[in-house]
Backbone as CSV, one residue per row, in Angstrom:
resi,resn,N_x,N_y,N_z,CA_x,CA_y,CA_z,C_x,C_y,C_z
1,MET,11.338,8.058,0.552,11.193,9.272,0.384,10.120,9.833,1.223
2,ASP,10.437,10.816,1.881,9.699,11.895,2.581,9.003,13.109,2.503
3,MET,7.755,13.497,2.467,7.374,14.672,1.879,6.515,15.260,3.334
4,LYS,6.292,16.162,3.014,5.608,16.944,4.202,4.259,16.841,4.426
5,HIS,3.409,16.828,5.275,2.305,16.031,5.856,1.507,17.440,6.331
6,THR,0.733,18.061,5.544,0.108,19.265,5.467,-1.343,19.032,6.237
7,ALA,-1.891,20.329,6.828,-3.211,20.429,7.034,-4.150,20.161,5.917
8,ALA,-3.916,20.192,4.844,-5.406,20.061,4.101,-5.090,18.305,4.073
9,ASP,-4.760,17.538,4.267,-4.795,15.907,4.102,-5.615,16.045,5.341
10,GLU,-7.303,15.432,4.934,-8.559,14.998,5.990,-8.234,13.859,6.235
11,ARG,-7.030,12.889,5.819,-7.001,11.362,6.635,-6.181,11.317,5.890
12,ILE,-4.785,10.029,6.712,-4.168,9.388,6.176,-3.983,8.131,5.858
13,ILE,-3.710,7.445,5.063,-3.554,6.181,4.629,-2.292,5.584,4.639
14,MET,-2.300,4.492,5.801,-0.700,3.960,5.750,-0.851,2.613,4.510
15,GLY,0.176,2.403,4.045,-0.095,1.490,3.276,1.330,-0.056,3.525
16,ILE,1.357,-1.447,4.165,1.813,-1.874,4.455,1.997,-3.178,3.352
17,ASP,3.364,-3.584,2.845,3.545,-4.745,1.851,4.318,-5.725,2.822
18,PRO,3.454,-6.393,3.750,4.488,-7.723,4.501,5.735,-8.187,4.334
19,GLY,6.466,-8.326,4.817,7.738,-9.426,4.891,8.361,-9.387,5.639
20,THR,9.213,-10.510,5.461,10.626,-10.844,6.390,11.857,-10.447,6.323
21,ASN,12.541,-9.854,5.393,13.529,-9.166,4.770,13.453,-8.194,4.834
22,ILE,12.468,-7.936,3.365,12.097,-6.561,3.723,10.755,-6.146,3.528
23,MET,10.329,-5.376,4.410,8.764,-4.626,4.565,8.700,-3.328,3.993
24,GLY,7.584,-2.979,2.823,7.324,-1.805,2.464,6.630,-1.044,3.271
25,TYR,6.548,-0.003,3.141,5.837,0.759,3.960,5.105,2.474,3.156
26,ALA,4.276,2.973,2.926,3.760,4.256,2.393,2.734,4.936,2.812
27,PHE,2.313,6.168,2.863,1.692,7.058,3.088,1.415,7.624,2.043
28,ILE,-0.287,7.911,2.337,-0.584,9.065,1.014,-1.689,9.645,2.415
29,GLY,-1.751,11.103,1.528,-2.614,12.413,1.893,-3.938,11.880,1.245
30,VAL,-5.300,12.406,1.935,-6.168,12.082,1.263,-7.199,13.282,1.473
31,ASN,-7.648,14.037,0.586,-8.245,14.771,0.770,-9.512,15.240,-0.351
32,GLY,-10.807,14.944,0.078,-11.368,14.289,-1.028,-11.314,13.225,-1.762
33,ASN,-11.500,13.530,-2.936,-11.241,12.618,-4.022,-9.786,12.816,-4.334
34,LYS,-8.832,13.349,-4.162,-7.693,13.535,-4.638,-6.430,12.849,-3.209
35,ALA,-5.548,12.288,-3.752,-5.004,11.591,-2.843,-3.358,12.420,-3.361
36,ARG,-2.292,12.078,-2.220,-0.733,12.209,-2.525,0.329,12.047,-1.665
37,LEU,1.207,11.414,-2.362,2.289,10.649,-1.279,2.609,11.603,-0.836
38,ILE,3.068,11.072,0.908,3.534,11.446,1.863,4.505,11.148,2.031
39,ALA,4.609,9.594,1.624,6.502,8.927,2.171,6.254,7.716,1.888
40,MET,7.654,7.029,1.428,7.316,5.465,1.283,8.670,4.847,0.983
41,GLY,8.954,3.890,1.830,10.487,3.270,2.039,10.393,2.066,2.119
42,VAL,10.986,1.257,2.861,11.473,-0.359,3.612,11.605,-0.017,4.302
43,ILE,11.759,-1.270,5.590,12.368,-1.594,6.992,12.912,-2.864,6.080
44,ASP,14.435,-3.013,6.117,15.572,-3.596,5.980,15.750,-4.492,7.084
45,MET,15.318,-5.882,6.545,15.755,-6.972,7.847,16.603,-7.438,7.631
46,ARG,17.372,-7.461,6.245,18.180,-8.741,5.966,19.406,-8.889,6.447
47,LYS,19.723,-8.157,7.544,20.911,-8.285,8.059,20.708,-9.049,9.504
48,CYS,19.686,-9.353,9.878,19.194,-9.830,11.213,18.731,-11.419,10.848
49,LYS,19.704,-12.071,11.476,19.357,-13.667,11.039,18.413,-14.373,11.797
50,ASP,18.155,-13.521,13.076,17.049,-14.406,14.035,15.761,-14.358,13.408
51,MET,14.459,-15.113,13.450,13.223,-14.509,13.108,12.807,-13.833,13.591
52,TYR,12.565,-14.173,14.756,11.790,-13.735,16.161,11.969,-12.252,16.525
53,MET,13.620,-11.876,16.266,14.042,-10.696,16.182,13.823,-9.669,14.798
54,LYS,13.723,-10.515,14.231,13.020,-10.072,12.733,11.570,-9.754,12.845
55,LEU,11.029,-10.351,14.066,9.719,-9.902,14.088,9.173,-8.506,14.858
56,GLY,10.203,-8.852,16.209,10.404,-7.703,17.033,10.921,-6.162,16.175
57,GLU,11.758,-6.234,15.574,12.268,-5.132,14.535,10.449,-4.518,13.941
58,VAL,9.739,-5.509,13.447,8.404,-5.593,12.328,7.965,-4.420,13.470
59,PHE,7.494,-5.194,14.673,6.213,-4.264,15.763,6.867,-3.084,15.829
60,THR,8.190,-2.762,16.405,9.183,-1.551,16.514,8.677,-0.531,15.561
61,ARG,9.175,-1.132,14.331,9.180,-0.147,13.348,8.018,0.527,12.337
62,VAL,6.933,-0.574,12.819,5.418,-0.148,12.736,5.147,0.517,13.392
63,GLN,5.355,0.395,14.499,5.080,1.363,15.651,5.493,3.339,14.974
64,GLU,6.882,3.099,15.261,7.512,4.500,14.864,6.814,4.714,14.017
65,LEU,6.487,4.087,12.767,6.455,5.033,12.006,4.481,5.389,12.032
66,ILE,3.598,4.858,12.791,2.540,5.721,13.224,2.719,6.239,14.105
67,ALA,3.873,6.196,14.823,3.823,7.717,15.619,4.039,8.451,15.328
68,SER,4.633,8.543,14.272,5.703,9.512,13.142,4.881,10.396,11.709
69,PHE,3.911,9.328,11.433,3.057,10.152,10.404,1.488,9.846,11.010
70,LEU,1.151,9.333,12.251,-0.018,9.449,12.415,-1.119,8.714,11.852
71,PRO,-1.309,7.916,11.183,-2.199,7.488,9.868,-3.670,7.227,10.396
72,ASP,-4.939,7.444,9.820,-5.809,7.304,10.360,-6.646,5.688,9.684
73,GLU,-5.778,5.273,8.786,-6.329,3.831,8.810,-4.986,3.078,8.155
74,LEU,-5.107,1.744,7.822,-3.888,0.782,7.715,-4.583,0.344,6.853
75,ALA,-3.876,0.051,5.538,-3.684,-0.857,3.827,-2.749,-2.178,4.114
76,ILE,-3.044,-3.078,4.131,-1.881,-4.159,3.934,-2.400,-5.491,3.079
77,GLU,-1.486,-5.828,2.452,-1.121,-6.686,1.273,-1.306,-8.170,2.243
78,ALA,-2.797,-8.890,1.441,-3.084,-9.979,2.604,-1.508,-11.058,1.582
79,PRO,-1.025,-12.043,2.214,-0.050,-12.859,1.707,-1.193,-13.566,0.410
80,PHE,-0.032,-13.833,-0.379,-0.669,-14.614,-1.460,-0.547,-16.028,-1.105
81,PHE,-0.742,-16.945,-1.852,-1.197,-18.631,-1.514,0.165,-18.983,-2.620
82,GLY,1.126,-19.525,-1.981,2.248,-19.929,-3.058,2.237,-21.356,-2.583
83,LYS,3.507,-22.140,-3.059,3.428,-23.508,-3.233,4.672,-23.265,-1.512
84,ASN,5.490,-22.487,-1.274,6.192,-22.605,0.043,5.697,-22.550,1.004
85,VAL,5.408,-23.756,2.193,4.938,-23.385,3.167,5.266,-22.789,4.246
86,GLN,6.565,-23.067,4.324,7.339,-21.934,5.330,7.708,-20.908,4.908
87,SER,7.633,-20.789,3.758,7.534,-19.050,3.474,5.920,-18.148,3.757
88,MET,5.060,-19.132,3.126,3.626,-18.770,3.456,3.481,-18.087,5.226
89,LEU,3.992,-19.166,6.195,4.130,-18.713,7.149,4.778,-17.859,8.000
90,LYS,5.911,-17.894,7.465,6.933,-16.542,7.670,6.057,-15.116,7.557
91,LEU,5.604,-14.967,6.025,5.197,-13.609,5.725,3.769,-13.828,6.407
92,GLY,3.103,-15.041,6.586,1.840,-14.815,7.657,2.177,-14.049,8.954
93,ARG,3.380,-14.532,9.813,3.721,-13.759,11.068,4.347,-12.587,10.855
94,ALA,5.003,-12.048,9.586,4.954,-10.797,9.575,3.446,-9.836,9.207
95,GLN,2.818,-10.562,8.599,1.681,-9.500,8.137,1.110,-9.548,9.676
96,GLY,0.891,-10.285,10.719,0.203,-10.660,11.916,0.995,-9.716,12.903
97,VAL,2.454,-9.631,12.693,2.740,-8.553,13.866,2.719,-7.302,13.179
98,ALA,2.657,-6.998,12.318,2.201,-5.325,11.619,1.040,-5.121,11.853
99,ILE,0.128,-6.217,11.719,-1.476,-5.570,11.916,-1.423,-5.601,13.962
100,ALA,-0.725,-6.111,14.649,-0.655,-6.300,15.623,-0.252,-4.828,16.476
101,ALA,0.866,-4.304,15.504,1.289,-3.017,16.125,0.276,-1.691,15.712
102,ALA,-0.172,-2.108,14.359,-1.558,-1.204,14.514,-2.244,-1.350,15.362
103,ILE,-3.018,-2.109,15.622,-4.141,-2.364,16.593,-3.451,-1.820,17.984
104,SER,-2.283,-2.024,18.579,-1.789,-1.421,19.833,-1.800,-0.060,19.545
105,ARG,-1.575,0.857,18.376,-1.748,2.036,18.373,-3.174,2.063,17.780
106,GLN,-4.298,1.333,18.105,-5.695,1.652,17.232,-6.060,2.401,15.903
107,VAL,-5.410,1.618,15.025,-5.664,2.271,13.778,-6.147,1.344,13.405
108,PRO,-7.374,1.273,12.700,-8.428,0.488,11.770,-7.599,-0.320,10.716
109,ILE,-7.890,-1.254,10.267,-6.733,-1.983,9.253,-8.022,-2.854,8.587
110,HIS,-6.987,-2.628,7.100,-8.155,-3.140,5.722,-7.034,-3.924,5.030
111,GLU,-7.540,-5.001,4.750,-6.472,-6.439,4.106,-7.027,-6.327,2.633
112,TYR,-5.852,-6.287,1.646,-6.332,-6.390,0.433,-5.764,-7.636,-0.099
113,ALA,-6.422,-8.503,-1.315,-5.752,-9.380,-1.839,-4.663,-8.624,-2.769
114,PRO,-3.393,-9.199,-3.065,-2.852,-9.062,-4.280,-3.307,-8.348,-5.420
115,MET,-4.437,-9.639,-6.208,-4.922,-9.177,-7.330,-6.143,-8.332,-7.148
116,LYS,-6.726,-8.097,-6.467,-7.578,-6.768,-6.198,-6.854,-5.675,-6.281
117,ILE,-5.863,-5.456,-5.838,-4.762,-3.874,-5.774,-4.435,-3.924,-6.999
118,LYS,-3.666,-4.999,-7.440,-3.824,-4.795,-9.279,-4.817,-4.644,-9.844
119,MET,-5.932,-5.056,-9.560,-7.182,-4.027,-10.174,-7.577,-3.291,-10.025
120,ALA,-7.398,-2.679,-9.251,-7.842,-1.448,-8.475,-7.351,-0.102,-8.920
121,ILE,-5.852,-0.562,-9.391,-4.340,0.402,-9.557,-4.607,0.391,-11.408
122,THR,-4.235,-1.206,-11.672,-4.215,-1.143,-13.552,-5.516,-1.510,-13.927
123,GLY,-6.623,-2.130,-12.958,-7.461,-2.960,-13.929,-7.007,-4.250,-14.667
124,ASN,-6.299,-4.311,-14.071,-5.642,-5.912,-14.734,-5.183,-6.950,-13.390
125,GLY,-5.990,-7.982,-13.009,-5.796,-8.415,-11.864,-4.157,-9.218,-11.649
126,ASN,-4.052,-9.498,-12.759,-2.604,-10.505,-13.419,-1.642,-9.495,-13.710
127,ALA,-1.659,-7.729,-13.373,-0.649,-7.150,-14.422,0.449,-7.465,-12.914
128,SER,2.085,-6.880,-13.388,3.443,-6.967,-12.882,3.003,-6.000,-11.793
129,LYS,4.469,-6.322,-11.240,4.433,-5.284,-10.262,5.087,-3.800,-10.716
130,GLU,5.929,-4.020,-11.932,6.224,-2.579,-12.178,4.957,-2.105,-13.181
131,GLN,4.422,-2.481,-13.686,2.933,-2.475,-14.223,2.445,-1.480,-12.726
132,VAL,2.562,-1.837,-12.027,1.295,-1.140,-10.874,2.363,-0.387,-10.249
133,ALA,3.511,0.141,-10.526,4.516,0.803,-9.725,4.513,1.980,-10.769
134,ASP,4.359,1.313,-12.142,4.665,2.897,-13.149,3.218,3.435,-12.945
135,MET,2.364,2.698,-12.619,0.556,3.471,-13.301,0.654,4.416,-11.434
136,LEU,0.689,4.025,-9.876,0.888,4.630,-9.507,1.967,6.023,-9.617
137,ARG,3.034,5.709,-10.082,3.945,6.980,-10.284,3.143,8.071,-11.411
138,ARG,2.508,7.478,-12.025,1.910,8.669,-12.591,0.441,9.362,-12.264
139,MET,0.015,8.123,-11.968,-1.221,8.709,-11.172,-0.907,9.547,-9.748
140,LEU,0.227,9.479,-9.376,0.372,10.630,-8.114,1.848,11.452,-8.733
141,ASN,1.784,11.514,-9.474,2.910,12.554,-10.254,4.479,12.466,-9.450
142,ILE,4.479,11.349,-8.963,5.976,10.941,-8.746,6.870,11.227,-9.456
143,ALA,7.848,11.622,-9.430,9.383,12.008,-10.090,9.865,10.358,-10.849
144,ASN,10.329,10.053,-11.520,11.196,9.145,-11.867,12.526,8.488,-11.229
145,GLU,13.214,9.801,-10.592,14.029,9.613,-9.757,13.750,9.775,-8.437
146,ASP,12.382,9.844,-8.072,12.021,9.261,-6.503,11.250,7.982,-6.800
147,MET,11.409,7.546,-7.341,10.650,6.123,-7.597,11.879,4.912,-6.667
148,PRO,11.681,4.163,-5.548,12.436,3.474,-4.765,13.004,2.705,-5.695
149,HIS,14.178,1.702,-5.201,14.794,0.882,-5.621,14.138,-0.396,-5.640
150,PHE,13.566,-0.868,-4.736,12.824,-1.918,-3.944,11.157,-1.744,-4.410
151,MET,10.487,-2.916,-5.204,9.235,-2.956,-5.197,8.814,-3.002,-4.217
152,ASP,8.906,-3.432,-3.238,8.076,-3.471,-1.819,7.465,-2.153,-1.323
153,ALA,8.527,-1.121,-1.895,8.092,0.154,-1.200,6.356,0.263,-1.993
154,THR,6.902,0.724,-3.342,5.231,0.435,-4.460,4.234,-0.546,-4.548
155,ASP,4.786,-1.713,-3.719,3.247,-2.366,-3.673,2.907,-2.170,-2.182
156,ALA,3.507,-1.101,-1.465,2.611,-0.843,0.260,2.119,0.475,-0.160
157,LEU,2.988,1.256,-1.485,1.253,2.264,-1.914,0.428,1.798,-3.057
158,GLY,0.888,0.744,-3.334,-0.734,0.149,-3.905,-1.790,-0.042,-3.237
159,ALA,-1.014,-0.973,-1.985,-2.128,-1.151,-1.078,-2.846,0.040,-0.667
160,ALA,-2.061,1.004,0.431,-2.699,2.060,0.353,-3.662,2.416,-0.390
161,PHE,-3.222,3.089,-1.940,-4.211,3.517,-2.870,-5.165,2.848,-3.552
162,CYS,-4.993,1.346,-3.108,-6.291,0.895,-3.482,-7.243,0.906,-2.452
163,HIS,-6.557,1.108,-1.334,-7.796,1.487,-0.116,-8.595,3.065,-0.579
164,PHE,-7.722,3.548,-0.926,-8.457,4.776,-0.871,-9.155,5.121,-1.853
165,ILE,-9.336,4.592,-3.282,-9.970,4.053,-4.303,-11.620,3.380,-3.847
166,GLN,-10.956,2.278,-3.033,-12.347,1.463,-2.584,-13.173,2.052,-1.459
167,ALA,-12.571,2.789,-0.439,-12.647,3.904,0.267,-14.043,4.829,-0.467
168,GLY,-13.410,5.495,-1.405,-14.202,7.119,-1.779,-14.941,6.339,-3.279
169,ARG,-14.918,5.049,-3.436,-15.841,4.586,-4.625,-17.485,4.721,-4.811
170,PRO,-17.585,5.984,-5.711,-19.098,6.421,-5.672,-19.791,4.960,-5.876
171,VAL,-21.306,5.670,-5.516,-22.113,4.184,-5.834,-23.034,4.853,-7.180
172,SER,-22.652,3.941,-7.697,-23.370,4.452,-9.634,-23.966,3.150,-9.654
173,ASP,-25.060,3.529,-10.739,-25.444,2.274,-11.666,-25.010,2.290,-13.289
174,LYS,-23.903,2.740,-12.910,-23.353,2.518,-14.032,-22.696,1.367,-14.259
175,LYS,-22.502,0.292,-15.206,-22.155,-0.873,-15.152,-21.085,-0.807,-16.142
176,TYR,-19.359,-1.470,-15.927,-18.643,-1.272,-16.682,-17.430,-2.606,-16.996
177,SER,-17.266,-3.070,-17.952,-16.728,-4.268,-18.589,-15.265,-4.068,-18.091
178,SER,-14.749,-2.991,-18.183,-13.211,-3.352,-17.726,-12.574,-1.372,-17.740
179,TRP,-11.439,-1.837,-17.433,-10.570,-0.446,-17.245,-11.144,0.747,-18.679
180,ALA,-10.796,0.044,-19.408,-11.037,0.699,-20.911,-12.451,1.234,-20.768
181,ASP,-13.370,0.098,-20.657,-14.897,0.878,-21.077,-14.522,1.524,-19.685
182,PHE,-14.226,1.657,-18.575,-14.642,3.060,-18.383,-14.057,4.451,-18.361
183,ALA,-12.569,4.356,-18.491,-12.182,5.709,-19.492,-12.964,6.116,-21.178
184,ALA,-13.202,5.012,-21.289,-14.330,5.335,-22.779,-15.576,6.055,-22.389
185,LYS,-16.059,5.588,-21.039,-17.580,6.312,-20.915,-17.543,7.579,-19.558
186,ASN,-16.186,7.452,-19.444,-15.725,8.773,-18.233,-14.260,9.570,-18.982
187,PRO,-14.803,10.363,-20.029,-13.795,11.420,-20.364,-13.446,12.325,-19.883
188,GLY,-12.462,12.547,-19.356,-11.731,13.782,-18.332,-11.599,13.460,-17.070
189,LYS,-11.915,11.885,-16.394,-12.033,11.658,-15.477,-10.781,10.893,-14.937
190,VAL,-10.414,10.369,-16.035,-8.853,9.704,-16.350,-7.728,10.402,-16.789
191,LYS,-6.972,10.461,-15.794,-5.045,11.184,-16.396,-4.529,10.023,-16.442
192,ILE,-4.085,9.508,-17.875,-3.447,8.743,-17.465,-1.755,9.088,-18.456
């Protein structure tokens, strides 16, 4: 899904959900405390059987996306620690190559753990991918029919939106025990 980049966007945040078979990407435009979806999708490398060719594809495609959308920052999901060491190694390589592509274009990088992204968006660090996608759909006013088939794209959107939230977080002396507590103490600031 691609939308137009407008001059009203003060900055553009690129999100990446690294992967060796399917890598998600997303771009949001930020103007003050408002964010809007510019584009999201996936890079599908399932047909490529050679691991090193996949890594080359990640590098090339990330550079092409950066050249097309000119992001000011990259938010990338950190690999989660699983039991399969080989999968972790492959995922870490894909993440490293995506980071190298951004570095080669001098795009600042911010890394977020999956739990941190889920917490920032849903208020629950153990939320499902579907819950995160639905919350993003509602917060960014994305039509149901425009939601992607692959959750990798919404995971990338989650990384970008998490960075938007983290970067714009106002300093406050108020303390909140949960998302529900924040919503109760800030009527009118939360749209669900």
